[in-house]
Structures are given as structure tokens and as C-alpha cells.
C-alpha positions as CSV (number, residue, x, y, z in Angstrom):
1,M,-33.8,77.7,-15.5
2,L,-30.9,78.7,-13.2
3,V,-30.8,77.7,-9.5
4,D,-28.2,77.6,-6.7
5,V,-26.6,74.3,-5.7
6,L,-24.8,73.0,-2.6
7,E,-24.8,75.7,0.0
8,S,-21.5,76.1,1.7
9,D,-20.1,78.5,4.4
10,E,-16.6,78.0,3.1
11,E,-16.9,78.2,-0.7
12,E,-18.7,80.3,-3.3
13,V,-21.6,78.3,-4.7
14,P,-21.0,77.0,-8.2
15,C,-23.1,78.4,-11.1
16,L,-25.5,76.4,-13.2
17,V,-26.3,76.6,-16.9
18,P,-29.4,75.1,-18.6
19,V,-29.1,71.4,-19.7
20,D,-29.1,70.6,-23.3
21,D,-32.4,68.7,-23.7
22,E,-31.2,66.7,-26.7
23,I,-30.7,63.1,-25.9
24,P,-29.7,60.0,-27.8
25,T,-32.4,58.0,-29.6
26,L,-33.8,55.3,-27.4
27,V,-35.2,51.9,-28.3
28,E,-37.5,49.7,-26.3
29,S,-36.0,46.2,-25.7
30,S,-37.4,43.6,-23.3
31,G,-39.2,46.3,-21.4
32,T,-36.0,48.3,-20.7
33,N,-34.9,51.5,-22.4
34,Q,-31.4,51.0,-23.8
35,L,-29.2,53.3,-25.9
36,L,-29.0,52.3,-29.6
37,D,-25.2,52.8,-29.6
38,D,-23.9,49.7,-27.9
39,N,-20.3,51.0,-28.4
40,V,-20.7,53.5,-25.6
41,P,-18.2,52.4,-22.9
42,D,-19.5,51.3,-19.5
43,I,-19.5,54.1,-16.9
44,P,-18.0,53.7,-13.4
45,V,-20.1,54.6,-10.5
46,T,-18.6,55.8,-7.2
47,V,-20.7,55.9,-4.0
48,I,-19.7,58.6,-1.5
49,T,-20.9,57.9,2.1
50,G,-19.9,59.2,5.5
51,Y,-21.5,60.0,8.8
52,L,-23.2,63.4,9.5
53,G,-20.7,66.3,9.2
54,A,-17.9,64.3,7.7
55,G,-17.4,66.8,4.8
56,K,-19.3,65.2,1.9
57,T,-21.0,68.4,0.9
58,T,-17.7,70.3,0.8
59,L,-16.2,67.6,-1.4
60,L,-19.1,67.8,-3.8
61,T,-18.8,71.6,-3.9
62,H,-15.2,71.2,-5.0
63,I,-16.2,68.7,-7.7
64,L,-19.0,70.8,-9.1
65,K,-17.1,74.1,-9.0
66,E,-13.4,73.5,-9.9
67,Q,-11.9,73.0,-13.3
68,H,-10.6,69.5,-12.8
69,G,-11.2,68.4,-16.4
70,K,-13.4,65.5,-15.5
71,R,-17.0,65.1,-16.7
72,I,-18.8,63.8,-13.6
73,A,-22.5,63.3,-13.0
74,V,-23.3,63.8,-9.4
75,I,-26.5,62.5,-7.7
76,V,-27.2,64.1,-4.3
77,N,-29.5,62.0,-2.1
78,E,-31.4,64.6,0.1
79,Y,-33.2,62.4,2.5
80,G,-32.4,59.3,4.5
81,E,-34.4,56.9,6.6
82,G,-37.7,58.4,5.4
83,E,-37.2,61.9,7.0
84,A,-35.3,65.1,6.4
85,V,-32.4,64.2,8.8
86,E,-29.8,65.8,6.4
87,Q,-30.0,68.0,3.3
88,P,-26.4,68.0,2.2
89,G,-26.9,69.5,-1.2
90,A,-30.4,70.7,-1.8
91,L,-31.1,72.1,-5.2
92,G,-33.7,74.8,-5.5
93,V,-34.8,78.3,-4.6
94,G,-36.5,78.7,-1.3
95,N,-38.4,75.5,-0.4
96,E,-38.8,74.4,-4.0
97,K,-36.9,71.2,-5.0
98,Y,-35.8,70.0,-8.4
99,E,-35.2,66.5,-9.6
100,E,-34.0,67.4,-13.2
101,W,-30.4,67.0,-14.3
102,L,-28.6,70.4,-14.4
103,E,-25.3,71.1,-16.2
104,M,-22.5,72.9,-14.4
105,T,-20.2,75.4,-16.0
106,N,-17.2,73.1,-15.6
107,G,-19.0,70.3,-17.6
108,C,-20.3,68.3,-14.6
109,L,-24.0,67.3,-14.2
110,C,-25.9,67.4,-10.9
111,C,-29.2,66.1,-9.7
112,A,-30.9,66.1,-6.3
113,V,-33.2,63.2,-5.5
114,K,-35.6,62.8,-2.7
115,S,-36.2,59.1,-3.0
116,N,-34.6,56.2,-4.9
117,A,-31.3,57.2,-6.6
118,V,-31.9,54.4,-9.1
119,M,-34.5,56.4,-10.9
120,A,-32.1,59.3,-11.3
121,L,-29.5,56.8,-12.7
122,E,-31.9,55.4,-15.3
123,K,-32.8,59.0,-16.4
124,L,-29.1,59.9,-16.5
125,M,-28.4,57.2,-19.1
126,E,-30.5,59.3,-21.5
127,K,-27.6,61.8,-21.4
128,S,-25.0,59.2,-22.3
129,G,-21.9,60.9,-23.8
130,K,-22.1,64.0,-21.5
131,F,-20.2,62.3,-18.6
132,D,-17.4,59.8,-17.9
133,Y,-18.0,59.1,-14.2
134,V,-21.1,58.9,-11.9
135,L,-20.8,59.9,-8.2
136,I,-23.7,59.2,-5.8
137,E,-23.7,60.9,-2.4
138,T,-25.7,59.2,0.3
139,T,-27.1,60.8,3.4
140,G,-25.1,60.5,6.6
141,L,-27.3,57.7,7.9
142,A,-27.7,55.8,4.7
143,D,-26.4,52.2,4.2
144,P,-24.2,52.3,1.1
145,G,-24.6,48.6,0.7
146,N,-28.1,49.0,-0.5
147,I,-26.9,51.0,-3.4
148,G,-24.1,48.7,-4.1
149,Q,-26.4,45.7,-4.5
150,T,-28.5,47.5,-7.0
151,F,-25.9,47.2,-9.8
152,W,-26.2,43.4,-9.7
153,V,-30.0,43.2,-10.0
154,D,-31.2,46.2,-12.0
155,E,-31.0,45.4,-15.8
156,G,-31.7,49.0,-16.6
157,L,-28.3,49.9,-15.2
158,S,-26.4,47.6,-17.5
159,K,-24.1,50.3,-18.9
160,L,-23.1,51.4,-15.4
161,Y,-20.9,49.4,-13.0
162,L,-20.0,49.9,-9.4
163,D,-16.4,51.3,-9.3
164,G,-16.0,51.7,-5.5
165,I,-17.5,52.8,-2.2
166,V,-15.8,55.9,-0.6
167,T,-16.4,56.7,3.0
168,M,-15.6,60.1,4.5
169,C,-14.7,60.3,8.1
170,D,-14.5,63.3,10.4
171,A,-11.0,62.8,12.0
172,Y,-11.9,65.2,14.9
173,N,-15.3,63.8,15.9
174,I,-15.0,60.1,14.9
175,D,-14.1,59.0,18.5
176,K,-17.1,60.9,19.9
177,T,-19.3,59.2,17.4
178,F,-18.2,55.8,18.6
179,Q,-18.5,56.8,22.3
180,E,-22.1,58.1,21.8
181,A,-23.1,54.7,20.6
182,G,-22.6,53.3,24.1
183,G,-20.5,50.4,23.0
184,K,-22.9,49.4,20.2
185,L,-21.8,49.1,16.6
186,T,-22.4,52.4,14.7
187,E,-23.5,53.2,11.2
188,C,-20.1,55.0,10.9
189,E,-18.3,51.7,11.5
190,R,-20.5,49.9,8.9
191,Q,-19.7,52.6,6.4
192,I,-16.0,52.1,7.0
193,A,-16.4,48.4,6.7
194,L,-18.0,48.7,3.3
195,A,-15.4,51.2,2.0
196,D,-12.8,50.7,-0.7
197,V,-11.4,54.1,0.1
198,V,-11.7,56.0,3.4
199,I,-11.1,59.8,3.3
200,L,-9.9,60.9,6.7
201,N,-10.9,64.6,6.7
202,K,-10.3,67.6,9.0
203,L,-6.7,66.6,9.7
204,D,-5.9,70.3,10.6
205,L,-8.0,69.8,13.8
206,I,-6.0,66.9,15.2
207,T,-2.4,66.0,16.2
208,D,-0.2,63.4,14.6
209,T,-0.8,61.2,17.6
210,Q,-4.5,61.4,17.2
211,K,-4.2,60.8,13.5
212,E,-2.3,57.6,14.1
213,K,-4.9,56.5,16.6
214,V,-7.8,57.1,14.2
215,K,-5.9,55.4,11.4
216,Q,-5.5,52.3,13.5
217,R,-9.2,52.3,14.5
218,I,-10.1,52.4,10.8
219,Q,-7.7,49.6,9.9
220,S,-9.0,47.5,12.7
221,I,-12.5,47.7,11.1
222,N,-11.3,47.4,7.5
223,S,-7.7,46.4,6.8
224,S,-8.2,46.2,3.1
225,C,-9.2,49.8,2.4
226,D,-7.0,52.6,1.1
227,I,-6.9,55.7,3.4
228,Q,-6.6,59.2,1.9
229,Y,-5.8,62.1,4.3
230,T,-7.4,65.5,3.6
231,T,-8.2,68.9,5.0
232,H,-11.4,70.7,3.8
233,S,-12.3,67.6,1.8
234,R,-9.7,68.4,-0.9
235,V,-8.7,65.0,-2.3
236,D,-7.1,63.9,-5.6
237,L,-10.0,62.8,-7.7
238,D,-7.9,60.0,-9.3
239,A,-7.8,58.4,-5.8
240,I,-11.6,58.0,-5.7
241,L,-12.7,57.8,-9.3
242,G,-11.9,55.0,-11.7
243,I,-10.3,52.9,-9.0
244,Q,-11.9,49.6,-10.2
245,A,-12.3,48.3,-6.7
246,Y,-14.7,45.7,-8.0
247,S,-12.5,44.5,-10.8
248,S,-8.9,45.1,-9.7
249,A,-6.6,42.1,-9.6
250,A,-4.6,43.5,-6.7
251,P,-4.7,41.3,-3.5
252,P,-6.1,43.0,-0.4
253,S,-4.0,44.1,2.6
254,T,-3.9,41.5,5.4
255,T,-2.4,43.7,8.1
256,E,-3.6,42.8,11.5
257,H,-4.4,45.3,14.2
258,N,-5.0,44.8,17.9
259,I,-7.7,47.3,18.5
260,S,-10.8,45.6,19.9
261,S,-13.7,45.8,17.4
262,A,-16.6,43.4,16.6
263,I,-16.1,44.4,12.9
264,S,-13.1,42.7,11.4
265,T,-11.5,41.4,8.2
266,V,-10.8,37.7,7.4
267,T,-8.8,36.8,4.3
268,L,-8.9,33.2,3.0
269,T,-6.6,31.7,0.4
270,T,-6.0,28.4,-1.4
271,D,-3.6,26.7,-3.8
272,S,-6.3,24.4,-5.2
273,I,-8.3,24.8,-8.4
274,L,-11.9,24.9,-7.2
275,K,-15.2,24.2,-8.8
276,R,-17.5,27.2,-9.4
277,G,-20.5,25.3,-8.2
278,D,-18.8,24.5,-4.9
279,I,-17.9,28.2,-4.4
280,E,-21.4,29.3,-5.1
281,G,-22.8,26.7,-2.7
282,A,-20.3,27.7,0.0
283,L,-21.2,31.4,-0.3
284,E,-25.0,30.6,-0.3
285,T,-24.5,28.7,3.0
286,L,-22.5,31.5,4.6
287,L,-24.5,34.4,3.4
288,W,-28.0,32.9,3.5
289,E,-27.9,30.4,6.4
290,D,-25.1,31.2,8.8
291,V,-25.3,35.0,9.1
292,D,-27.6,37.3,11.1
293,S,-29.7,39.5,8.8
294,S,-31.0,42.0,11.4
295,D,-30.7,45.7,10.5
296,S,-29.7,48.9,12.4
297,D,-31.6,51.0,14.9
298,V,-31.2,54.4,16.7
299,N,-30.3,54.5,20.3
300,N,-31.6,56.9,23.0
301,K,-28.8,59.4,22.2
302,G,-29.9,59.6,18.6
303,S,-26.9,57.8,17.2
304,H,-27.5,55.2,14.5
305,V,-26.3,51.8,15.7
306,I,-26.3,48.3,14.5
307,E,-28.1,45.7,16.5
308,D,-25.4,43.3,17.8
309,T,-26.9,39.9,18.4
310,G,-23.4,38.3,18.9
311,K,-23.9,36.3,15.6
312,M,-21.9,36.6,12.4
313,K,-23.1,39.4,10.1
314,M,-21.6,39.9,6.7
315,L,-21.0,43.4,5.3
316,R,-18.6,43.0,2.4
317,L,-17.1,40.1,0.4
318,K,-14.5,40.3,-2.4
319,G,-11.9,38.0,-4.0
320,K,-10.4,36.3,-7.0
321,L,-10.4,32.5,-7.4
322,Q,-9.2,29.9,-10.0
323,T,-11.8,27.4,-11.0
324,S,-11.7,24.4,-13.4
325,D,-13.4,26.7,-16.0
326,G,-11.0,29.7,-15.5
327,W,-10.6,32.6,-13.1
328,I,-13.5,34.3,-11.5
329,M,-14.1,37.5,-9.5
330,V,-16.4,37.4,-6.4
331,Q,-18.1,40.5,-5.1
332,G,-20.7,40.7,-2.4
333,V,-22.5,43.2,-0.2
334,R,-24.4,41.9,2.8
335,D,-26.4,38.8,1.7
336,M,-26.0,39.3,-2.0
337,F,-23.0,38.3,-4.2
338,D,-22.0,38.3,-7.8
339,I,-19.5,36.1,-9.7
340,T,-18.0,37.1,-13.1
341,E,-15.3,35.5,-15.3
342,I,-12.0,37.4,-15.5
343,S,-8.5,37.0,-16.8
344,G,-6.0,35.5,-14.4
345,D,-3.1,37.6,-15.6
346,N,-1.2,39.4,-12.8
347,I,-3.2,37.8,-10.0
348,P,-0.5,36.8,-7.4
349,Y,-2.7,34.4,-5.5
350,Q,-6.2,33.3,-4.9
351,H,-8.1,35.0,-2.1
352,L,-11.5,35.7,-0.5
353,V,-11.9,38.6,1.8
354,F,-14.8,38.8,4.3
355,I,-15.5,42.0,6.2
356,G,-18.2,41.7,8.8
357,I,-19.2,41.4,12.5
358,H,-18.2,38.5,14.7
359,L,-16.7,36.6,11.8
360,D,-16.1,33.0,12.7
361,R,-12.7,32.2,11.0
362,K,-13.0,28.5,11.5
363,R,-16.5,28.4,10.0
364,L,-15.5,30.5,7.0
365,S,-12.5,28.2,6.4
366,D,-14.5,25.0,6.8
367,V,-17.3,25.9,4.5
368,T,-15.1,27.4,1.7
369,K,-12.4,24.7,2.1
370,M,-9.8,27.5,2.2
371,R,-7.3,28.4,4.8
372,V,-7.1,31.7,6.8
373,R,-4.2,33.8,5.5
């Protein structure tokens, strides 16, 4: 079966070839399908998000068409918020949709899903050996944090790990997006706050002065993210794939910016050797008791906004700490966090980074027994 994929006004649509139906032998273990070959390396998963019109579809078209030498499995999420608000990469002929994995002529795989991407991920693992990276595109109004949390709770995804969250921003329209929210926090800002890499797209449409202004706005929301500058969504894939944002030992940036924004970054550090139980207790207090858990809404102009109650809301947490039992890595999205043991080699200092709304620096410092850097 051959179908068209990823309609684009700018690029010729990539061609598809039938998928080889042969899959590795599966074995049933504890109610979960797992590959017999445990030597298969874990696969990094990159989540691509970005507000409507940021250029995600154009990026995916490049990935699925060009001969870049990378074997990437791409999941296109067609619907968001329960309705057809965006169809960035519909697979199919006419109105017919497909949810099977299709193999591209450049070695990539592609699948469109109309519901939970986790099901597509679980089915993808049957094709282990055909790909080295997984890329999930969310719809423009989706919360990438929901996908990020999945990798800590779904045992069926044990051979996959979250490599990073990449947010695409429309450099020309980003200010308009913020203005349309009427002063409320936008979904666009939350996507930036959760990002490990921000792709600032459509640079050909703005001046250098406007570029610097947008850059400062992004850094005021998330000072720890890497910013890639692009035109027509052409980005070096090595800058967004295999970045190990959830396992890298490099400390985050702590640059401060003076642009007013309710979303901010707070970095804590310490010279003390902590107890793991104390760290877990502190994070449980901060994430489960101290923060506001209300979700987003849509205002009367149609913009997706986050209800701002004036209380502390956590979006992202990451860091490396030394405990009496060894070094640990802490990763969190919204009210969920994960702690894993790591090597302490090449870690310059202990740190915890909180990205969120109305962050109370004193409260964060008092509960964790760490100082604000």
C-alpha cells in the first residue's frame, strides 16, 4: 500500500514504500510484550512541540524526505484536545486515515495516530532494529509534559527513554501569540518552559533587533534551554536528536533576564552530601502539596492559555545531586518526578533547576535545604 504523507506547499511530498512485516519474536512476560533480545540498545525519544504554525510539519517533511543517514521513527499526532484543531501530517488518501507504520525511501518510519501516541510506541517496538531514534510530533495545542511523564510510568516502554523536548517557535508571530492571550499565560510559554531545545524558526521574516527581543523573551521563560536559529525549519538534526537532556551531566545556564514573566527558572545548589530520602521528601512536599495543579483553558479569542491563580505551579524539574549512597539524577515534569543513580564523573557542582510559574525562591530553598544560585 502506498500513500502520500505530510502535505506541504513548499516541498515535494516524500514517497512511501511498503513496510516489511517481519518482526522480531516476542515473548510474554509479566503481562507486557518484550523483545527476546535484551542486548538491543535503548532508543532515545524526542518530543517535538510548538504552537500552531511554528513549522513542525515542514521540519518533519525534511526529516522524512532528505538523505540524512539517520533511521528515525516519526509519530505524527493528528488531533489535540479531543477535536481536529490541527492536522499537521495526515496520512492517507482522501478522508481515509492510517495508523500503521510506513517505511520511507530514506529508511525512516512514519505513523499517524489519532489518539494516544503510547499505543503507537508500543507497536513500534515490534520493529526494533529498523530505527535508532524516535520523534513524536504533538499538535500545536498539546502539552508535551503529558508525554514526558509517560516514560516514567509505562513499563511497556522500558527500551525507550526520553531524550529531550524540542519546542518550535514562530519568530515572526510569537509576540502576537502572547498579546492575543490578554496578559494570561499561554500554551506557547508552557511549551518553551518545558523545552530542552527551542528552535526559533522563520528568521528570514524578522530583523536582527526583533530576533534579539524574541531571544530574550524565550530566555526569560527558560534560561536553561538551548536555542537553535532556523529558516524553513532546516535544523542540524544532531542538535535535536541524541542530546541526552535527561541524562547529561552538564550544569544548566543560570543567566538572569529582566523581562517580566510569571514563568521563570530557579537554580538551587549545595555543597552538602544529602540523604536520598530527604530529597524525595522535599520534592513530594513541593510538587504534591505546595503547587497549584489547575490546567489550561481557552480564552474568548481562541488562544490556549494557562489559568493563573497566582500560586506556584511547577512545569519542569531537573538536576544532579550527591547523596550518601552516591550521585543521583532528578528529572520531573509537572507533579511527577523520577530519581536514578548515575556516575558523578565530570559533574562540576550539585544543582536542582525548577522551571515554573510564580516560583517562590525562599520556599524552594527552605524545603530542599539548598541555596539559590
